[in-house]
matplotlib code that plots the C-alpha trace (Angstrom):
import matplotlib.pyplot as plt

x = [12.7, 11.7, 13.4, 17.1, 17.7, 16.5, 17.9, 18.0, 15.1, 15.3, 12.6, 11.8, 9.3, 8.8, 6.5, 5.6, 3.3, 2.1, 0.4, -1.4, -2.2, -4.5, -4.2, -5.5, -3.8, -2.9, -3.2, -1.3, 1.8, 4.9, 5.8, 2.2, 2.1, -0.7, -1.0, 1.7, 2.4, 5.2, 6.5, 7.8, 9.7, 10.7, 12.6, 13.4, 15.6, 16.0, 17.6, 16.1, 18.3, 16.4, 18.0, 16.4, 17.5, 18.0, 16.6, 18.3, 16.9, 18.5, 16.7, 18.0, 15.7, 16.0, 13.6, 13.3, 11.0, 10.9, 9.5, 9.0, 7.8, 10.3, 7.7, 5.0, 6.2, 4.2, 5.2, 3.0, 1.1, 3.8, 3.9, 1.0, 0.5, 3.0, 5.0, 5.9, 6.7, 9.0, 10.9, 11.2, 12.7, 15.1, 15.8, 15.8, 13.3, 14.7, 15.7, 16.8, 18.8, 19.7, 19.8, 19.3, 15.6, 15.7, 18.4, 17.5, 17.9, 14.9, 15.7, 13.5, 12.9, 10.6, 13.6, 14.6, 11.2, 9.5, 6.9, 5.6, 8.5, 10.1, 12.8, 13.8, 16.8, 18.0, 16.2, 12.7, 9.2, 6.5, 2.8, 0.9, -2.3, -0.9, 0.9, -0.8, -3.1, -6.1, -5.7, -9.2, -8.9, -11.8, -11.0, -7.3, -8.2, -10.3, -7.4, -5.0, -7.2, -8.9, -6.8, -3.2, -0.7, -2.6, 0.4, 3.4, 3.7, 6.3, 3.9, 4.6, 3.8, 6.5, 9.7, 8.5, 9.9, 11.9, 12.7, 16.0, 15.8, 14.0, 10.6, 9.7, 6.5, 4.9, 2.3, -0.2, -3.4, -5.5, -3.4, -0.4, 2.0, 4.3, 6.9, 9.0, 11.7, 12.9, 14.3, 12.7, 14.6, 13.8, 11.7, 8.5, 9.3, 13.1, 14.9, 17.7, 16.5, 19.8, 20.6, 18.2, 16.7, 18.6, 16.8, 13.4, 12.9, 9.7, 8.5, 5.4, 3.6, 0.4, -1.7, -4.1, -6.9, -7.3, -10.4, -13.1, -11.4, -13.4, -16.4, -17.2, -15.8, -14.3, -10.7, -9.5, -6.2, -4.7, -1.7, 0.8, 3.2, 5.9, 7.2, 10.3, 11.7, 14.8, 15.5, 17.0, 13.6, 10.8, 7.5, 4.2, 1.2, -1.3, 1.1, 2.8, 5.9, 8.2, 6.7, 7.2, 10.4, 12.9, 12.9, 16.6, 15.9, 12.4, 11.7, 8.4, 7.8, 4.3, 2.5, -0.5, -2.7, -5.6, -7.6, -9.6, -12.4, -13.1, -16.0, -17.1, -20.3, -22.5, -26.0, -28.7, -27.4, -24.4, -22.0, -21.9, -18.7, -18.1, -15.0, -14.2, -10.8, -9.7, -6.6, -5.7, -2.4, -0.5, 3.0, 5.2, 4.6, 7.9, 7.1, 3.3, 1.3, -0.1, -3.6, -5.4, -7.6, -9.0, -11.9, -13.1, -16.4, -17.3, -19.9, -20.8, -22.9, -22.0, -24.5, -22.4, -25.1, -25.9, -24.1, -21.0, -21.2, -21.9, -20.4, -21.8, -19.9, -20.4, -17.3, -16.7, -13.4, -12.9, -9.7, -9.2, -8.0, -6.5, -9.0, -6.4, -2.8, -2.1, -3.4, -0.2, -1.8, -1.6, -4.7, -4.2, -4.1, -0.7, -0.6, 3.0, 4.4, 1.3, 0.8, 0.9, -2.4, -4.2, -6.5, -6.2, -5.9, -5.7, -3.5, -4.3, -5.3, -4.4, -6.1, -5.0, -7.8, -10.1, -13.6, -14.1, -17.6, -17.9, -19.7, -17.9, -19.2, -17.2, -18.2, -16.5, -17.6, -15.2, -13.1, -10.1, -11.6, -12.6, -14.1, -14.2, -16.1, -15.7, -17.7, -16.0, -17.3, -14.3, -14.3, -11.9, -12.7, -11.7, -11.7, -9.2, -6.6, -4.8, -5.6, -2.9, -1.3, 1.8, 2.7, 5.0, 8.8, 10.8, 14.0, 16.5, 16.5, 15.0, 11.4, 9.0, 7.0, 3.7, 2.5, -0.4, -2.3, -4.7, -8.4, -9.4, -12.4, -13.6, -14.2, -15.5, -12.6, -14.8, -15.8, -13.7, -14.8, -12.5, -12.8, -10.3, -10.2, -8.0, -7.3, -5.4, -4.2, -2.3, -1.1, 2.0, 0.8, -1.8, -2.6, -4.7, -6.5, -7.4, -9.3, -9.9, -11.7, -11.8, -14.4, -12.8, -14.8, -14.3, -11.0, -9.5, -10.9, -9.2, -5.8, -6.0, -7.8, -6.9, -8.5, -10.4, -10.9, -8.4, -8.0, -5.6, -5.2, -2.8, -2.2, 0.2, 1.2, 2.9, 4.8, 6.1, 8.4]
y = [15.9, 19.2, 22.4, 22.6, 26.1, 28.3, 26.0, 22.5, 20.2, 16.6, 14.1, 10.7, 7.8, 4.6, 2.0, -1.5, -4.2, -7.7, -10.0, -13.3, -15.4, -18.4, -18.6, -20.9, -24.3, -26.5, -30.2, -32.4, -30.2, -29.9, -26.8, -25.9, -24.2, -21.7, -20.7, -18.4, -14.9, -12.4, -9.0, -6.0, -2.9, 0.1, 3.2, 6.3, 9.3, 12.2, 15.7, 18.6, 21.5, 24.6, 27.5, 30.2, 28.4, 24.7, 22.3, 19.0, 16.0, 12.7, 9.8, 6.5, 3.5, 0.4, -2.4, -5.7, -8.7, -11.2, -14.7, -15.4, -18.9, -21.1, -23.7, -21.5, -21.6, -24.6, -26.9, -26.8, -23.6, -20.9, -18.5, -18.9, -15.2, -12.4, -14.3, -16.9, -14.2, -12.4, -15.6, -16.5, -13.0, -12.9, -16.6, -16.0, -16.2, -12.9, -10.4, -6.8, -4.1, -0.4, 1.6, 5.0, 5.6, 9.1, 11.6, 14.4, 18.1, 20.4, 23.3, 26.4, 28.7, 31.3, 33.6, 33.3, 34.6, 31.2, 30.9, 27.4, 25.7, 22.9, 20.2, 17.3, 15.1, 12.1, 9.3, 10.0, 8.6, 9.1, 8.4, 8.9, 10.8, 13.0, 15.7, 18.3, 18.6, 20.8, 21.2, 19.8, 16.7, 14.8, 15.5, 14.7, 11.6, 10.3, 11.0, 9.2, 6.2, 5.7, 7.3, 7.5, 4.7, 2.6, 2.5, 3.9, 3.7, 4.0, 2.5, -1.3, -3.0, -2.8, -2.1, 0.5, 1.5, 4.5, 5.9, 7.2, 10.0, 13.3, 14.8, 18.3, 20.2, 23.5, 24.3, 27.2, 28.1, 26.4, 23.4, 21.2, 19.7, 17.0, 14.9, 12.1, 9.8, 7.1, 3.7, 1.9, 0.4, -3.2, -2.6, -4.7, -8.1, -7.9, -5.8, -5.2, -1.7, 0.1, -0.6, 0.4, -2.0, -0.6, -2.6, -1.0, 2.5, 4.5, 7.8, 9.5, 12.7, 14.2, 17.3, 18.0, 20.6, 21.6, 21.4, 24.0, 25.0, 23.0, 22.4, 23.3, 20.7, 18.7, 17.8, 16.2, 14.6, 13.2, 10.9, 8.8, 6.1, 4.3, 1.1, -0.5, -3.8, -5.6, -7.7, -11.2, -12.9, -14.6, -13.0, -14.4, -14.7, -17.4, -19.0, -22.3, -21.6, -22.8, -20.2, -17.2, -15.2, -13.8, -10.1, -9.7, -11.0, -9.7, -6.8, -5.3, -1.8, -0.7, 2.7, 3.6, 6.6, 7.5, 10.0, 10.5, 12.8, 13.3, 15.4, 16.2, 18.2, 19.3, 17.8, 18.3, 17.6, 15.7, 15.4, 13.3, 12.1, 10.4, 9.1, 7.9, 6.4, 4.7, 3.6, 2.1, 0.2, -0.6, -1.6, -4.7, -7.6, -9.4, -10.8, -10.1, -6.9, -5.6, -4.0, -3.8, -1.5, -0.9, 1.2, 2.2, 3.9, 4.9, 7.0, 7.7, 9.8, 10.8, 12.0, 14.7, 15.9, 12.6, 10.6, 8.6, 10.5, 7.3, 7.3, 4.7, 4.1, 1.7, 0.8, -1.1, -2.0, -4.0, -4.8, -6.7, -10.3, -12.3, -14.6, -16.5, -17.6, -18.2, -15.2, -13.1, -10.5, -9.9, -8.4, -8.6, -5.2, -4.7, -2.8, -1.7, -0.8, -0.4, 0.0, -3.0, -3.0, 0.1, -1.8, -5.4, -5.2, -9.0, -9.4, -12.8, -11.2, -8.0, -5.9, -7.8, -9.7, -8.8, -7.6, -6.2, -5.0, -3.9, -1.8, 0.3, 1.8, 4.3, 5.6, 8.0, 7.7, 10.5, 12.9, 10.7, 7.3, 5.8, 2.3, 1.0, -2.1, -3.4, -6.2, -7.4, -9.8, -10.8, -12.6, -13.0, -10.8, -13.7, -17.3, -18.2, -16.1, -16.6, -15.8, -13.2, -12.2, -10.1, -6.5, -5.8, -6.1, -6.1, -7.8, -7.0, -10.6, -14.0, -13.1, -11.3, -9.8, -11.2, -14.8, -16.4, -19.7, -21.3, -20.9, -23.9, -22.1, -20.9, -17.2, -17.0, -15.8, -15.4, -12.8, -10.7, -9.0, -6.2, -4.5, -1.8, 0.4, 3.5, 5.7, 8.9, 9.4, 12.6, 14.3, 12.3, 8.9, 6.5, 2.8, 0.5, -2.9, -4.9, -8.1, -9.7, -12.9, -14.4, -16.9, -18.6, -19.3, -21.9, -20.4, -20.4, -23.9, -25.2, -23.8, -24.5, -27.8, -28.2, -25.0, -22.5, -19.7, -17.4, -15.0, -12.2, -9.9, -7.1, -4.4, -1.6, 1.8, 4.8, 7.5, 10.5, 12.9]
z = [20.8, 19.2, 18.1, 19.1, 17.8, 15.0, 12.3, 13.7, 14.7, 15.9, 15.2, 16.4, 16.2, 18.2, 16.9, 18.3, 17.2, 18.4, 15.9, 16.3, 13.3, 12.7, 8.9, 6.2, 6.2, 3.2, 3.7, 3.0, 3.3, 5.3, 7.4, 7.5, 10.9, 10.5, 14.2, 15.6, 16.9, 16.3, 17.5, 15.6, 16.9, 14.8, 15.9, 13.7, 14.5, 12.3, 12.0, 10.0, 9.1, 7.8, 5.9, 3.7, 0.5, 1.2, 3.8, 4.6, 6.4, 7.4, 9.2, 10.5, 11.2, 13.4, 12.7, 14.5, 13.8, 16.6, 17.1, 13.4, 12.7, 10.9, 9.9, 8.3, 4.7, 3.5, 0.7, -1.2, -0.2, 0.4, 3.3, 5.7, 6.6, 7.0, 9.6, 7.0, 4.5, 6.9, 7.7, 4.0, 3.2, 6.2, 6.9, 10.6, 13.5, 14.8, 12.2, 12.8, 11.0, 11.1, 7.8, 6.3, 5.9, 4.4, 3.4, 1.1, 0.2, -0.4, -2.7, -2.2, -5.2, -3.5, -2.9, -6.6, -7.8, -8.4, -5.6, -5.3, -7.1, -5.1, -5.7, -3.5, -4.2, -2.3, -0.4, 0.7, 1.3, -1.3, -1.7, -4.9, -4.4, -1.6, -3.6, -1.5, 1.6, 2.0, 5.8, 6.3, 8.4, 7.0, 3.4, 3.8, 5.7, 2.8, 0.4, 2.6, 3.3, -0.1, -2.8, -1.7, -2.1, -4.6, -7.0, -5.1, -1.3, 1.5, 4.0, 3.6, 6.9, 9.5, 7.5, 5.1, 1.7, 0.6, -2.9, -4.3, -6.8, -7.2, -6.9, -8.2, -7.8, -8.7, -6.2, -6.7, -5.0, -7.7, -8.8, -8.1, -10.6, -9.4, -11.2, -9.6, -10.9, -8.4, -7.7, -4.6, -1.7, -0.7, 2.5, 2.6, 4.2, 4.4, 7.1, 4.6, 3.6, 2.8, -0.8, -3.6, -6.1, -9.0, -11.7, -11.0, -12.4, -11.8, -13.1, -11.8, -12.9, -11.6, -12.2, -9.4, -9.5, -5.8, -3.8, -4.8, -8.0, -10.5, -8.3, -4.7, -2.3, -5.1, -6.1, -9.3, -10.4, -13.6, -13.1, -15.0, -13.8, -15.8, -14.2, -15.7, -14.2, -15.3, -12.1, -12.1, -11.4, -13.2, -13.9, -12.4, -14.6, -15.8, -18.3, -17.5, -15.4, -18.2, -20.5, -18.2, -19.3, -16.8, -16.5, -17.2, -20.7, -21.3, -18.9, -17.8, -19.1, -18.1, -18.4, -16.2, -16.8, -14.6, -12.7, -9.5, -8.4, -4.7, -3.3, 0.2, 0.7, 3.5, 3.2, 5.8, 9.2, 7.9, 5.0, 1.9, 0.2, -3.1, -4.9, -8.5, -9.3, -12.4, -14.2, -17.6, -18.3, -21.5, -22.4, -22.5, -20.0, -21.0, -24.5, -24.2, -24.9, -21.7, -21.6, -18.2, -16.1, -12.6, -11.3, -7.8, -6.9, -3.3, -1.6, 2.0, 4.4, 7.9, 10.5, 12.2, 14.6, 16.4, 19.0, 17.8, 14.4, 12.4, 8.9, 6.4, 3.2, 0.2, -1.8, -5.0, -6.7, -9.9, -11.7, -14.9, -15.1, -18.0, -19.8, -21.9, -21.3, -24.9, -26.9, -26.5, -24.4, -20.6, -19.2, -15.4, -13.7, -12.0, -8.7, -9.1, -5.5, -3.3, 0.4, 2.6, 4.5, 3.3, 0.9, 2.3, 6.1, 6.3, 3.2, 1.9, -1.4, -3.3, -5.9, -9.0, -10.9, -8.0, -7.3, -3.9, -2.9, 0.7, 3.3, 5.9, 9.1, 11.1, 14.5, 16.8, 20.5, 21.3, 19.2, 20.0, 19.3, 16.0, 15.4, 11.8, 10.6, 7.1, 5.5, 2.2, -0.5, -2.6, -6.0, -8.9, -11.9, -14.3, -13.2, -16.0, -14.3, -11.0, -7.4, -6.7, -3.4, -2.4, -1.7, -4.6, -5.2, -2.0, -3.2, -5.9, -7.3, -6.6, -5.9, -8.2, -5.3, -6.2, -6.2, -8.0, -7.7, -10.3, -9.5, -11.6, -13.0, -9.6, -8.7, -5.1, -2.9, 0.2, 2.7, 5.1, 8.3, 9.5, 12.9, 14.0, 17.1, 17.1, 20.1, 19.9, 23.5, 22.6, 19.4, 19.7, 21.0, 19.6, 19.7, 17.6, 17.9, 14.8, 14.3, 10.9, 10.0, 6.5, 5.4, 2.5, -0.6, -3.3, -4.5, -1.0, -0.3, -3.5, -2.3, 1.4, 1.8, 5.5, 6.8, 4.7, 7.3, 8.8, 11.8, 12.5, 15.5, 16.0, 18.6, 17.9, 19.2, 17.6, 19.5, 17.6, 19.4]

ax = plt.figure().add_subplot(projection="3d")
ax.plot(x, y, z, "-o")
ax.set_aspect("equal")
plt.show()
């Protein structure tokens, strides 16, 4: 839609998706339809007003979910794929809504003699790990795909999530300091994205040493997240259900401290990249002490001077699990409010109590086409803990946002094969094809005794104008 005049710019986005599911199936169970398809449509319109001292932006969103299955929430077994989860959250086979996605003011302090100082107040999108961009496509792509949105994300499948509050930053050539205090909107599975979840409070702070400052081609970040949850819901952990307190009587108050290092170097006729990410958590998990951690280590090499520019990467993630339900300590790593599919494209699992070792191959037949193949081996970090799933809190009450099933001493979750094809037709228009197949291991077989493998296909497009 473009620039209307010197001060006003109109923005827009049109997104559509088709999904087909053939999920795991529990048996015996009722409402265990694991084979279905669904459609999603999302439209966003925004207006940006620019002045020398203050910028303002407002964006409305329409989202529609169509053909949701009304018989894919099994008893026992829960939602069979995202279609069942969407129906459970919206209680309709066709759910749609229009709401305010973003509305904020940006205060500029350059003209007041504070270059690099920035303050945003209102409703906005936020991704931890993306406090600044280098302008180098490959480096920023690694940040977005493998660092950003591990703890706080707006990209949650079709609906998305926003945050109400403030974000302040001080950006200089060598470093970036960012502090954010927010409450999330529902988003996620429900199309009711207008009202914030007022009983969840988040504070985030990060100090980033920009690329090339500490070491050539290298960026480092220290971060902190405080998550405080007082919703009218019951916590999910490996204790008996009757022993799990409700959050409105024993709230969660968790602190996460961590760091990352990312490097990208030229080596021979190609480039080598490496990533280290880690987090340690402490605080109160209702009436238990919380102590947990997670680490990620990745390395890759891309042959940039040969056909298809093949890029081979090895990746490893490990998060802590809880070895005892009765010792008064909770040791399961908590993923807070992560992205929907960034780290589990077929989201039958998440990164809580999880070990994920995988290989990734990326090829680019042309500059506008990228094909990615991932081969995952998944296992529980601790077999005394639960097998967790879910994308984080999406409702103000009634549902914790994560589910967990006993593993009965088993640890093999299975293998996952991911194949995605992305085609950038123009700068504004792209489309994507994805296929994932999960080979369920002993943990999945114990939960879904009727069918222990799963398939998911989706095709989507995105038009920005």
